[in-house]
C-alpha positions in Angstrom: -98.0 0.6 -36.9 -101.4 -1.0 -36.7 -102.7 2.0 -34.7 -101.5 4.3 -37.5 -103.3 2.2 -40.1 -106.4 1.9 -38.0 -106.6 5.7 -37.7 -106.0 6.0 -41.4 -108.8 3.7 -42.4 -111.3 5.1 -39.9 -110.7 8.6 -41.4 -110.4 7.6 -45.0 -114.1 8.3 -45.8 -113.5 11.9 -44.9 -112.6 14.4 -47.6 -109.1 14.9 -46.0 -107.5 11.9 -44.3 -106.3 12.5 -40.7 -102.8 11.2 -41.6 -101.5 12.4 -45.1 -100.5 9.6 -47.3 -96.8 10.7 -47.5 -96.5 10.9 -43.8 -98.1 7.5 -43.3 -95.7 6.0 -45.8 -92.6 7.4 -44.1 -93.8 6.2 -40.7 -94.5 2.7 -42.1 -91.0 2.6 -43.6 -89.4 3.5 -40.2 -91.6 0.9 -38.4 -90.7 -1.7 -41.0 -87.0 -1.2 -40.4 -87.5 -1.6 -36.6 -89.5 -4.8 -37.2 -86.8 -6.2 -39.4 -84.2 -5.4 -36.7 -86.4 -7.1 -34.0 -86.9 -10.2 -36.0 -83.2 -10.6 -36.8 -82.1 -9.9 -33.2 -84.6 -12.5 -32.0 -83.3 -15.0 -34.4 -79.9 -14.9 -32.7 -81.5 -16.3 -29.6 -83.9 -18.9 -30.9 -85.9 -19.7 -34.0 -89.6 -19.0 -33.6 -92.7 -17.9 -35.4 -91.9 -14.5 -34.0 -89.0 -14.2 -36.5 -91.1 -15.0 -39.6 -93.9 -12.8 -38.5 -91.7 -9.8 -37.9 -89.9 -10.1 -41.2 -93.1 -10.7 -43.1 -94.9 -7.7 -41.7 -91.7 -5.7 -42.1 -91.5 -6.2 -45.9 -95.3 -5.7 -46.1 -95.1 -2.3 -44.5 -92.0 -1.4 -46.5 -93.7 -1.9 -49.9 -97.0 -0.6 -48.5 -95.3 2.6 -47.2 -93.6 3.4 -50.6 -96.9 3.0 -52.4 -98.5 5.4 -50.0 -95.6 7.9 -50.6 -96.1 7.5 -54.4 -99.8 8.2 -53.9 -99.2 11.2 -51.7 -96.7 12.7 -54.2 -99.2 12.4 -57.1 -97.4 9.7 -59.0 -100.5 7.5 -59.0 -103.0 9.9 -60.5 -104.9 7.8 -63.0 -108.1 6.0 -62.1 -107.4 2.7 -60.6 -103.7 3.3 -60.2 -103.7 3.1 -56.4 -105.7 -0.2 -56.6 -103.4 -1.7 -59.2 -100.4 -0.7 -57.1 -101.7 -2.1 -53.8 -103.5 -5.3 -54.7 -100.6 -7.6 -55.7 -98.9 -7.0 -52.3 -102.2 -7.3 -50.3 -103.0 -10.6 -52.0 -99.6 -12.0 -51.2 -99.6 -11.0 -47.5 -103.2 -12.1 -47.0 -102.2 -15.6 -47.9 -98.7 -15.5 -46.3 -100.0 -14.2 -43.0 -102.9 -16.7 -43.1 -100.3 -19.5 -43.4 -98.4 -18.0 -40.4 -101.7 -17.8 -38.4 -102.6 -21.4 -39.2 -99.2 -22.8 -38.2 -99.3 -20.6 -35.1 -102.6 -22.0 -33.9 -101.5 -25.5 -34.7 -98.3 -25.0 -32.7 -100.1 -23.1 -29.8 -98.5 -19.8 -30.5 -101.9 -18.2 -29.9 -100.8 -14.5 -29.5 -98.7 -14.4 -32.6 -101.2 -16.3 -34.6 -103.9 -13.8 -33.6 -101.7 -10.9 -34.8 -101.0 -12.7 -38.1 -104.7 -13.6 -38.7 -105.8 -10.0 -37.9 -103.4 -8.4 -40.3 -104.3 -11.1 -42.9 -108.0 -10.3 -42.5 -107.3 -6.5 -42.7 -105.5 -7.1 -46.0 -108.3 -9.3 -47.4 -110.9 -6.6 -46.4 -108.8 -4.0 -48.1 -108.7 -6.0 -51.3 -112.4 -6.4 -51.2 -112.9 -2.7 -50.5 -111.0 -1.8 -53.7 -113.3 -3.9 -55.8 -116.7 -3.4 -54.1 -118.2 -0.3 -52.5 -120.2 -2.6 -50.2 -117.1 -3.2 -48.1 -116.3 -0.2 -46.0 -112.9 0.8 -44.6 -114.1 0.4 -41.0 -113.7 -3.4 -41.2 -110.0 -2.9 -42.1 -109.6 -0.5 -39.2 -111.3 -3.0 -36.8 -108.8 -5.7 -37.7 -105.9 -3.4 -37.1 -107.4 -2.5 -33.7 -107.3 -6.2 -32.8 -103.6 -6.2 -33.6 -103.2 -3.1 -31.3 -105.0 -4.9 -28.4 -103.2 -8.2 -28.8 -99.9 -6.5 -29.3 -100.5 -4.4 -26.2 -101.3 -7.5 -24.2 -98.1 -9.2 -25.4 -96.0 -6.1 -24.6 -97.5 -5.9 -21.1 -96.7 -9.5 -20.5 -93.1 -9.1 -21.6 -92.7 -5.9 -19.4 -94.1 -7.7 -16.4 -91.8 -10.7 -17.1 -88.7 -8.5 -17.0 -89.8 -6.2 -14.1 -90.6 -9.1 -11.8 -87.4 -11.0 -12.8 -89.3 -13.8 -14.6 -91.7 -14.4 -11.7 -94.9 -13.2 -13.5 -95.7 -14.3 -17.1 -99.1 -13.7 -18.7 -100.4 -16.7 -20.6 -99.0 -16.8 -24.2 -96.2 -14.3 -23.5 -93.5 -16.6 -21.9 -91.1 -17.4 -24.7 -88.7 -19.2 -22.4 -90.8 -22.3 -22.3 -90.5 -22.6 -26.1 -86.9 -21.7 -26.3 -85.4 -25.0 -25.0 -87.1 -27.2 -27.6 -86.3 -24.9 -30.5 -82.6 -24.5 -29.5 -82.2 -28.2 -29.3 -83.9 -28.6 -32.6 -81.8 -25.9 -34.2 -78.5 -27.2 -32.9 -79.3 -30.8 -33.9 -79.5 -29.9 -37.6 -78.6 -27.0 -39.9 -82.1 -25.6 -40.3 -82.4 -22.3 -42.2 -85.2 -20.5 -40.3 -84.9 -17.6 -42.7 -86.0 -19.6 -45.7 -89.7 -19.1 -44.9 -89.4 -15.3 -45.4 -87.4 -15.9 -48.6 -90.2 -18.0 -50.0 -92.8 -15.4 -49.0 -90.7 -12.8 -51.0 -90.9 -15.1 -54.0 -94.7 -15.1 -53.6 -94.7 -11.3 -53.6 -92.7 -10.8 -56.8 -94.7 -13.6 -58.6 -98.0 -11.9 -57.4 -97.2 -8.7 -59.3 -97.0 -10.4 -62.7 -99.5 -13.2 -61.9 -102.2 -10.7 -61.0 -101.8 -9.0 -64.3 -102.3 -12.2 -66.2 -105.3 -13.2 -64.2 -106.9 -9.8 -64.7 -106.8 -8.9 -61.0 -104.9 -5.8 -61.9 -105.3 -3.7 -65.1 -101.7 -3.0 -66.0 -98.0 -3.2 -65.1 -96.5 0.1 -64.2 -94.3 2.1 -61.8 -96.8 1.7 -58.9 -95.8 -2.0 -58.5 -92.1 -1.4 -58.5 -92.1 -0.9 -54.6 -93.2 -4.5 -54.1 -90.6 -5.9 -56.5 -87.7 -3.9 -55.1 -88.7 -4.3 -51.5 -88.7 -8.0 -52.2 -85.3 -7.8 -53.9 -83.7 -5.8 -51.0 -85.1 -8.1 -48.4 -84.1 -11.1 -50.4 -80.4 -9.9 -50.3 -80.8 -9.6 -46.6 -82.2 -13.2 -46.4 -79.3 -14.3 -48.5 -76.8 -12.9 -46.0 -78.8 -14.4 -43.1 -78.9 -17.7 -44.8 -75.1 -17.6 -45.0 -75.2 -16.9 -41.3 -77.4 -20.0 -40.9 -74.7 -22.0 -42.7 -77.0 -22.8 -45.7 -74.9 -22.2 -48.8 -77.4 -23.6 -51.3 -80.5 -21.7 -50.2 -78.4 -18.5 -49.8 -77.2 -18.9 -53.4 -80.8 -19.5 -54.5 -82.1 -16.4 -52.8 -79.2 -14.4 -54.3 -80.4 -15.6 -57.8 -84.0 -14.7 -57.2 -83.1 -11.2 -55.9 -81.6 -10.5 -59.4 -84.9 -11.4 -61.0 -86.8 -9.2 -58.6 -84.6 -6.2 -59.3 -84.7 -6.8 -63.1 -88.5 -7.0 -63.0 -88.8 -3.7 -61.1 -86.3 -2.1 -63.4 -88.3 -3.1 -66.5 -91.5 -1.6 -65.0 -89.6 1.6 -64.2 -87.8 1.8 -67.6 -90.7 3.2 -69.7 -90.9 6.2 -67.4 -87.9 7.8 -69.2 -87.6 5.6 -72.4 -90.2 5.1 -75.0 -89.2 1.5 -75.9 -89.5 -1.5 -73.7 -86.4 -3.1 -72.4 -85.1 -6.2 -74.2 -83.4 -9.3 -72.8 -80.1 -11.0 -73.8 -81.1 -14.5 -74.7 -77.6 -16.1 -73.9 -77.8 -14.6 -70.4 -81.2 -16.1 -69.6 -80.2 -19.5 -71.0 -77.1 -19.5 -68.8 -79.2 -18.3 -65.8 -81.5 -21.3 -66.3 -78.5 -23.6 -66.5 -77.2 -22.2 -63.1 -80.7 -22.9 -61.6 -80.6 -26.5 -62.9 -77.2 -27.1 -61.4 -78.2 -25.6 -58.1 -81.4 -27.6 -58.1 -79.4 -30.8 -58.6 -77.2 -30.1 -55.6 -80.2 -29.0 -53.5 -81.9 -32.2 -54.3 -79.2 -34.1 -52.4 -80.3 -32.3 -49.3 -84.0 -32.0 -49.9 -85.7 -33.3 -53.1 -88.7 -31.1 -52.6 -86.5 -27.9 -52.6 -84.8 -29.1 -55.8 -88.1 -29.6 -57.5 -89.2 -26.1 -56.4 -86.1 -24.6 -58.1 -87.2 -26.2 -61.4 -90.0 -23.6 -61.5 -87.3 -20.9 -61.8 -85.6 -22.9 -64.6 -88.9 -22.7 -66.5 -89.2 -19.0 -65.6 -85.8 -18.1 -67.1 -86.6 -20.2 -70.3 -90.0 -18.4 -70.6 -88.2 -15.0 -70.3 -85.7 -16.0 -72.9 -88.4 -17.1 -75.4 -90.3 -13.8 -75.2 -88.7 -10.5 -76.5 -90.6 -8.4 -74.0 -89.9 -10.7 -71.1 -91.9 -9.7 -68.0 -94.6 -8.0 -70.1 -95.5 -11.2 -71.9 -98.1 -13.8 -70.9 -95.8 -16.8 -70.9 -93.5 -15.7 -68.1 -96.5 -14.4 -66.2 -98.1 -17.9 -66.4 -95.0 -19.3 -64.8 -95.3 -16.6 -62.1 -98.7 -17.9 -61.2 -97.2 -21.4 -60.8 -94.3 -19.9 -58.7 -96.8 -18.1 -56.5 -98.7 -21.4 -55.7 -95.5 -23.4 -55.3 -94.0 -20.8 -53.0 -97.2 -20.7 -50.8 -97.1 -24.5 -50.5 -93.3 -24.5 -49.7 -93.9 -21.7 -47.1 -96.5 -23.8 -45.3 -94.3 -26.9 -45.4 -91.1 -25.2 -44.2 -92.8 -23.2 -41.5 -94.7 -26.3 -40.2 -91.6 -28.5 -40.2 -89.7 -25.9 -38.2 -92.3 -25.6 -35.5 -94.0 -29.0 -35.3 -92.6 -32.2 -34.0 -94.4 -34.3 -36.6 -92.9 -33.4 -40.0 -94.5 -33.2 -43.4 -92.3 -35.5 -45.6 -90.0 -33.7 -48.0 -87.7 -36.5 -48.9 -85.0 -35.0 -46.8 -82.2 -37.6 -46.2 -83.4 -40.0 -49.0 -80.7 -39.1 -51.4 -78.2 -38.9 -48.6 -79.0 -42.5 -47.7 -78.4 -43.6 -51.3 -75.1 -41.8 -51.5 -74.0 -43.3 -48.2 -73.5 -46.6 -50.1 -71.4 -45.0 -52.7 -67.6 -45.0 -52.4 -67.1 -42.4 -55.0 -69.3 -39.6 -53.8 -69.4 -38.8 -50.1 -71.4 -35.9 -48.7 -69.6 -33.4 -46.5 -71.0 -33.6 -43.0 -70.0 -33.0 -39.4 -68.2 -30.3 -37.5 -65.9 -29.4 -40.4 -68.8 -28.8 -42.8 -68.4 -25.0 -42.6 -64.9 -24.8 -41.1 -63.5 -21.4 -42.2 -60.4 -21.0 -44.2 -58.5 -19.5 -41.3 -59.8 -19.2 -37.8 -63.3 -18.4 -36.8 -66.3 -17.2 -39.0 -70.0 -16.7 -38.4 -70.8 -17.3 -42.1 -70.7 -20.1 -44.6 -68.7 -19.8 -47.8 -70.1 -17.4 -50.4 -67.7 -18.2 -53.2 -70.4 -20.2 -55.1 -72.5 -17.0 -55.5 -69.4 -14.9 -56.4 -68.5 -17.2 -59.3 -72.1 -17.5 -60.4 -72.3 -13.7 -60.6 -69.3 -13.6 -62.8 -71.0 -16.0 -65.1 -74.1 -13.9 -65.3 -72.4 -10.6 -65.7 -70.1 -11.9 -68.5 -72.9 -13.5 -70.6 -75.2 -10.5 -70.1 -72.9 -8.4 -72.3 -72.7 -10.8 -75.2 -75.3 -8.8 -77.0 -73.8 -6.7 -79.8 -75.2 -3.5 -81.2 -75.3 0.2 -80.8 -73.9 1.5 -77.4 -77.3 3.0 -76.5 -79.5 0.0 -77.5 -80.1 -2.7 -76.8 -77.1 -3.1 -74.4 -77.9 0.0 -72.4 -81.3 -1.5 -71.4 -79.7 -4.6 -69.8 -76.5 -3.5 -68.0 -78.3 -2.1 -65.0 -80.3 -5.1 -63.9 -78.0 -7.9 -65.2 -74.5 -6.4 -64.9 -74.7 -3.9 -62.1 -76.9 -5.9 -59.8 -75.6 -9.4 -60.6 -72.0 -8.7 -61.3 -71.7 -5.8 -58.9 -73.9 -5.7 -55.9 -74.1 -9.5 -55.3 -70.4 -10.0 -56.0 -69.7 -7.3 -53.3 -71.8 -9.5 -51.0 -69.7 -12.6 -51.9 -66.5 -10.7 -51.4 -67.6 -9.4 -48.0 -68.4 -12.9 -46.7 -65.2 -14.3 -48.2 -63.3 -11.6 -46.2 -65.2 -12.7 -43.0 -63.9 -16.2 -43.6 -60.3 -15.2 -43.9 -60.0 -15.4 -47.7 -58.3 -12.1 -48.2 -57.1 -12.5 -51.8 -60.4 -14.0 -53.0 -62.4 -11.3 -51.3 -60.2 -8.5 -52.7 -60.6 -9.9 -56.2 -64.4 -10.2 -55.9 -64.7 -6.7 -54.6 -62.4 -5.3 -57.3 -64.4 -7.1 -60.0 -67.7 -5.9 -58.5 -66.5 -2.3 -58.6 -65.4 -2.8 -62.2 -68.7 -4.1 -63.3 -70.7 -1.4 -61.5 -68.6 1.5 -62.9 -68.5 0.0 -66.4 -72.2 -0.6 -66.3 -73.1 3.0 -65.3 -70.5 4.4 -67.8 -71.9 2.4 -70.6 -75.5 3.1 -69.6 -74.7 6.8 -69.4 -73.3 6.8 -72.9 -69.8 7.9 -71.8 -68.2 5.5 -74.3 -69.6 7.5 -77.3 -68.4 11.0 -76.1 -65.2 12.9 -75.6 -65.2 11.5 -72.0 -64.3 8.1 -73.3 -60.6 8.9 -72.7 -61.3 9.3 -69.0 -63.1 5.9 -69.0 -60.0 4.4 -70.7 -57.7 5.8 -67.9 -59.9 4.3 -65.2 -59.9 0.9 -67.0 -56.1 0.9 -67.2 -56.0 1.5 -63.4 -58.2 -1.5 -62.9 -56.0 -3.6 -65.2 -53.0 -2.7 -63.1 -54.8 -3.8 -59.9 -55.9 -7.0 -61.6 -52.4 -7.7 -62.8 -51.3 -7.7 -59.1 -54.1 -10.2 -58.3 -53.0 -12.4 -61.2 -49.5 -12.4 -59.8 -50.8 -13.3 -56.3 -53.0 -16.2 -57.7 -49.8 -17.9 -58.8 -49.4 -18.9 -55.1 -53.1 -19.8 -54.7 -54.3 -22.3 -57.3 -54.6 -22.9 -61.0 -58.3 -22.2 -61.2 -58.0 -18.8 -59.6 -55.0 -18.0 -61.8 -57.1 -18.5 -65.0 -60.1 -16.8 -63.4 -58.2 -13.6 -62.8 -56.2 -13.9 -66.0 -59.4 -14.2 -68.2 -60.9 -11.2 -66.5 -58.0 -9.3 -68.0 -59.5 -10.2 -71.4 -62.8 -8.5 -70.3 -60.9 -5.4 -69.1 -59.0 -5.2 -72.5 -62.4 -5.5 -74.2 -63.7 -2.5 -72.2 -60.5 -0.5 -73.0 -60.6 -1.1 -76.7 -64.3 -0.2 -76.8 -63.6 3.0 -74.9 -61.0 4.1 -77.5 -63.1 2.9 -80.4 -60.6 0.2 -81.5 -62.5 -2.9 -80.6 -62.0 -5.7 -83.2 -65.2 -7.5 -84.4 -66.0 -10.4 -82.2 -63.3 -9.9 -79.6 -65.7 -8.8 -76.9 -68.0 -11.8 -77.4 -64.9 -14.2 -77.3 -63.5 -12.6 -74.2 -66.9 -12.7 -72.3 -67.5 -16.3 -73.4 -64.0 -17.5 -72.2 -64.3 -15.7 -68.9 -67.9 -17.0 -68.5 -66.8 -20.6 -69.0 -63.8 -20.3 -66.6 -66.2 -18.8 -64.0 -68.7 -21.6 -64.6 -66.1 -24.2 -63.9 -65.1 -22.4 -60.7 -68.9 -22.3 -59.8 -69.2 -26.0 -60.3 -66.0 -26.7 -58.3 -67.0 -24.5 -55.4 -70.5 -26.0 -55.3 -69.2 -29.6 -55.4 -66.5 -28.9 -52.8 -69.1 -27.4 -50.5 -71.3 -30.5 -50.8 -69.0 -33.5 -51.3 -65.9 -34.6 -49.5 -62.7 -34.6 -51.5 -62.1 -32.6 -54.7 -64.5 -33.9 -57.4 -63.7 -30.8 -59.5 -60.3 -29.6 -58.2 -59.2 -26.0 -58.2 -55.7 -27.2 -58.7 -52.4 -26.7 -56.8 -50.5 -23.4 -56.7 -48.4 -22.8 -59.8 -45.6 -21.4 -57.7 -45.1 -23.1 -54.3 -43.1 -21.2 -51.8 -41.6 -22.9 -48.7 -43.8 -22.1 -45.6 -46.7 -20.8 -47.6 -49.9 -22.8 -47.2 -48.6 -24.8 -44.2 -51.2 -23.3 -42.0 -54.0 -24.4 -44.3 -53.2 -28.1 -44.5 -51.1 -29.0 -41.5 -51.9 -26.6 -38.7 -55.2 -26.8 -36.7 -57.2 -23.6 -36.3 -59.5 -23.6 -33.3 -61.9 -20.8 -32.2 -60.8 -19.4 -28.8 -64.4 -18.8 -27.7 -65.0 -22.5 -27.3 -63.9 -24.3 -24.1 -63.3 -27.5 -26.1 -60.8 -25.7 -28.3 -58.8 -24.6 -25.2 -58.8 -28.2 -23.9 -57.6 -29.5 -27.3 -54.8 -26.9 -27.3 -53.9 -28.1 -23.8 -53.7 -31.7 -24.9 -51.4 -30.8 -27.8 -49.1 -28.9 -25.4 -49.0 -31.8 -23.0 -48.0 -34.1 -25.8 -45.1 -32.0 -26.8 -46.6 -29.7 -29.3 -46.2 -25.9 -29.9 -49.2 -23.6 -30.4 -49.9 -20.0 -31.2 -52.4 -18.4 -28.7 -54.0 -15.0 -28.1 -53.1 -13.0 -25.0 -53.9 -9.7 -23.4 -51.5 -8.1 -25.8 -50.3 -9.8 -29.0 -50.3 -13.4 -30.2 -47.5 -15.6 -28.8 -45.9 -19.0 -29.4 -46.0 -21.4 -26.4 -44.8 -24.8 -25.2 -45.2 -26.7 -22.0 -42.1 -26.0 -19.8 -42.0 -29.6 -18.6 -41.5 -30.8 -22.2 -37.9 -29.9 -23.2 -38.5 -31.2 -26.7 -41.4 -28.8 -27.3 -39.4 -25.9 -25.9 -36.5 -26.7 -28.1 -38.9 -27.0 -31.1 -40.4 -23.5 -30.4 -36.9 -22.1 -30.0 -35.8 -23.3 -33.4 -39.1 -22.8 -35.3 -39.0 -19.0 -34.8 -35.2 -18.7 -35.1 -35.0 -17.4 -31.5 -32.1 -14.9 -31.1 -29.7 -15.4 -28.2 -30.2 -11.8 -27.0 -34.0 -12.3 -26.9 -34.6 -15.2 -24.5 -37.9 -17.0 -24.0 -40.0 -16.1 -21.0 -42.0 -18.1 -18.4 -45.8 -17.7 -17.8 -47.9 -18.9 -14.9 -51.6 -18.6 -14.2 -51.3 -17.5 -10.5 -48.7 -17.1 -7.8 -50.1 -20.3 -6.2 -47.9 -22.1 -8.7 -44.8 -20.5 -7.1 -46.1 -20.9 -3.5 -43.7 -23.9 -2.8 -40.8 -21.7 -3.7 -42.0 -18.5 -2.0 -39.2 -18.6 0.5 -36.7 -18.2 -2.3 -38.0 -14.7 -3.2 -37.4 -11.6 -1.2 -40.6 -10.2 0.5 -40.4 -7.0 -1.5 -40.2 -8.8 -4.8 -43.0 -11.2 -3.9 -45.3 -8.3 -2.9 -44.4 -6.4 -6.1 -45.4 -9.5 -8.1 -48.7 -9.7 -6.3 -49.4 -6.0 -7.0 -48.3 -6.1 -10.6 -50.1 -9.2 -11.8 -52.2 -10.2 -13.7 -51.2 -7.6 -16.3 -49.2 -7.1 -19.4 -46.1 -6.6 -17.3 -43.2 -9.1 -17.5 -40.8 -9.1 -14.5 -37.2 -10.1 -15.0 -36.2 -11.8 -11.7 -33.0 -13.4 -10.5 -32.6 -17.0 -11.6 -32.5 -19.5 -8.7 -33.5 -22.8 -7.3 -37.2 -21.8 -7.6 -36.9 -22.8 -11.3 -36.7 -26.5 -10.3 -40.1 -26.3 -8.6 -41.7 -25.7 -12.0 -40.3 -29.0 -13.5 -38.4 -27.3 -16.3 -35.5 -29.7 -16.3 -33.5 -29.6 -19.6 -35.7 -26.9 -21.1 -34.4 -24.4 -18.6 -31.4 -23.6 -20.8 -33.8 -22.1 -23.5 -35.6 -19.8 -21.0 -34.1 -16.6 -19.8 -30.4 -16.0 -19.3 -27.9 -17.7 -16.9 -28.6 -14.8 -14.4 -32.3 -14.0 -14.8 -35.7 -15.1 -16.2 -38.7 -13.0 -17.3 -41.9 -14.2 -15.8 -45.5 -13.0 -16.1 -49.2 -13.7 -15.3 -51.2 -12.6 -18.3 -54.5 -10.7 -17.8 -56.4 -13.0 -20.2 -58.9 -15.6 -19.1 -58.3 -17.9 -22.1 -54.5 -17.9 -21.5 -54.7 -18.4 -17.8 -57.3 -21.2 -18.2 -54.9 -22.9 -20.6 -52.0 -22.6 -18.2 -54.2 -24.1 -15.4 -54.8 -27.1 -17.7 -51.1 -27.5 -18.8 -49.0 -26.0 -16.1 -46.4 -23.2 -16.5 -45.6 -22.5 -20.1 -42.6 -21.2 -22.0 -43.5 -18.2 -24.2 -42.0 -16.2 -27.1 -43.5 -13.9 -29.7 -45.3 -15.6 -32.6 -43.0 -14.3 -35.3 -39.5 -14.9 -36.5 -36.9 -12.8 -34.6 -36.6 -9.3 -36.1 -40.1 -9.2 -37.5 -43.1 -7.1 -36.2 -45.4 -8.5 -33.5 -48.2 -10.8 -34.6 -51.6 -9.1 -34.0 -54.0 -11.6 -35.7 -54.3 -15.3 -36.0 -54.0 -15.1 -39.8 -50.5 -13.6 -39.3 -49.6 -16.6 -37.2 -50.4 -18.9 -40.1 -48.5 -16.6 -42.5 -45.4 -16.5 -40.4 -45.3 -19.9 -38.6 -48.2 -21.9 -40.1 -46.0 -24.9 -41.1 -44.0 -24.9 -37.9 -46.7 -25.0 -35.2 -49.2 -27.7 -34.4 -52.2 -25.5 -33.8 -53.4 -21.9 -33.4 -56.1 -20.7 -31.0 -58.0 -18.1 -33.1 -59.5 -15.0 -31.6 -59.3 -12.5 -34.5 -57.4 -9.3 -34.0 -55.5 -9.0 -30.7 -56.8 -6.4 -28.1 -53.5 -4.5 -28.3 -50.9 -3.9 -31.0 -48.1 -3.4 -28.5 -46.3 -6.1 -26.5 -45.9 -6.2 -22.7 -43.6 -4.0 -20.7 -40.5 -5.8 -19.5 -39.2 -4.6 -16.1 -35.8 -5.4 -14.6 -36.4 -6.5 -11.0 -33.0 -8.0 -10.3 -32.0 -5.1 -8.1 -35.5 -4.3 -6.6 -34.3 -4.8 -3.0 -32.2 -1.7 -3.3 -35.2 0.2 -4.4 -34.3 0.4 -8.1 -36.0 -1.1 -11.2 -35.0 -0.8 -14.8 -36.8 -1.3 -18.1 -35.7 -3.7 -20.9 -38.8 -2.7 -23.0 -41.6 -0.2 -22.5 -44.7 -1.7 -23.9 -48.4 -1.2 -23.3 -47.9 -0.2 -19.6 -46.0 3.1 -19.2 -43.0 3.5 -16.9 -44.8 5.9 -14.6 -47.5 3.3 -13.8 -44.9 0.6 -12.9 -42.9 3.0 -10.8 -46.0 4.1 -8.9 -46.6 0.5 -7.8 -43.0 0.2 -6.5 -43.2 3.6 -4.7 -46.4 2.6 -2.9 -44.7 -0.6 -1.5 -41.5 1.3 -0.5 -43.6 3.9 1.4 -45.5 1.1 3.1 
């Protein structure tokens, strides 16, 4: 990328540049996406300056590339347009990369610091070049050549490092030495390493409007939209990555600021096709400032400095509400200047505190120490801080953002008037983006955490807001096509009616949340058929907004404090067996060795557990605990004609009883296992060697027992810890096989002690059950043909008979 820019600036004094502006812009967009991918992938291994540098340059080149494309396509034709478009971004990244360089030098990341400082100097020279002819483009090109040389050195060092199997490492290119300290630091506390990039994006959007107020740029126009929308898109990405970093509060904050960035870009773009400037719904912006205040209060509990920083956005929303033209007025732009300075300082503090051992004091832990003395409010800490609803999840809970988006979308449409104005000017940034795109994000994360009903509702409501927003914006309500809009709204109401019914079994808050959304849908329907009573739409949106605000406060408090300070309520209709898996049954991730050990302890103490296997999920109990085997037999209503089976981890567990098996049967077991093949063998004295005692009556039939060694490392490791286990399918008799840990909760959640969660099972078909009671005569039968076909089992037997 730097080589392309070096060539461009070396050739810029010529009449025709060597690389056309459009081609350069497209190439920079491609390279920016690769840089973003590199930074995110690196973040999964360890947090470093490399992550912040990659993401910062990525967003720089993304906005930079789009501006070049606009220039190449003739959009920026007027005198000074190219300068007015470029300078806000160049100013931001000059300072941001300088901060990265300073921290890099202080923390001895010399190579990365040199790259950051070279790009920062190149941006500074380019700004000077636009304002003074004394500065030539060759200085910019020289700085980019430095990046090429240092980057080439770094790449050579990494290539040698891998080719020589870590024996040769050039100075400054060995990342392994830094990894250990950073991994220990990242695991010791929930540090959000993506927050630095989010703060730089806040600098970028503030720079666009702040430069106009300070006279650095001459006007606000379409050329600055790429910076704002690049910042908004990347901010949504940072929001998702913050959820992955288990930081609910900062993720919600970045979601809020992305809305402001999209709205600012939309307002600059709007005059292109409409003569009037967009207006702003005052109730919406007041509510937005209230949401920022609430979020700032909760963020102060974790870090008072972060909470103080959010107050700048409270002032920003109030300034926008006080000015009819919003982003085009000097008041909000003055707050933008303050946000730019505050974001730069916060970037420096966050970046330095992540990298350095000596921290800049931010007040972190001060409020926590005060609350530790309180018996009423207790902060949620420890291993269960981000425990998922069901099973395993890589993300923190996004319900806070989902409810907040409902509040924003509802209050954004409380403006009355003609369908074309002023409401048509606000539905795109405030309803479609806030109520649609970000709610889709919240629904996706909720689904990842096992909250199927909540995620379905969030996604349905997001689609409703998006379609209604575009239909209203396109003026379909005022045409003959309004009937078609009414039909679509009725379809959404039917879907929402089903959600309302389901929430009867969830909690009271969700019931009212989904029920009041029906009021919104009715409002849309009445408006589409031109039968809307005066004031009904405002009443409906206010009621839904208030219910959503309570849910927002409840989700926020429950994610920060232990207990239910603002309860969501109990289910209105409580069914027997429903909800047992949430309150009683442990859910442990199968990928952790500690989880397998904990399951083993439960089984040794007489418990029953659901576990994953090489086929479907099963219900297990230790065979030397008759009480547990009896409990498993009754909990799933085991049918007499479907006896429970026995599993071992290896044939070594049967070695003491080997003489009780025929040679052919023993050899067949050795060849068939481990696999999803269960062998029904004659019952005999060998059963006593496994210590089954009184539990033997529940396993197999009086004549035979099904036995298997599963082809699953987690299951065999568990059997090694516990001993032989008694197994049955994890579903009541007569129901379909269980292929996900969520189904174990749904079917047996209140009847088992724990579930080892591993997501969807590798297969949807159970094991093949082979009758080996007459194998010595050369015959085998099949009680059930499962994942392994008959031909494959018979082939194993034929080989041994021939031998």
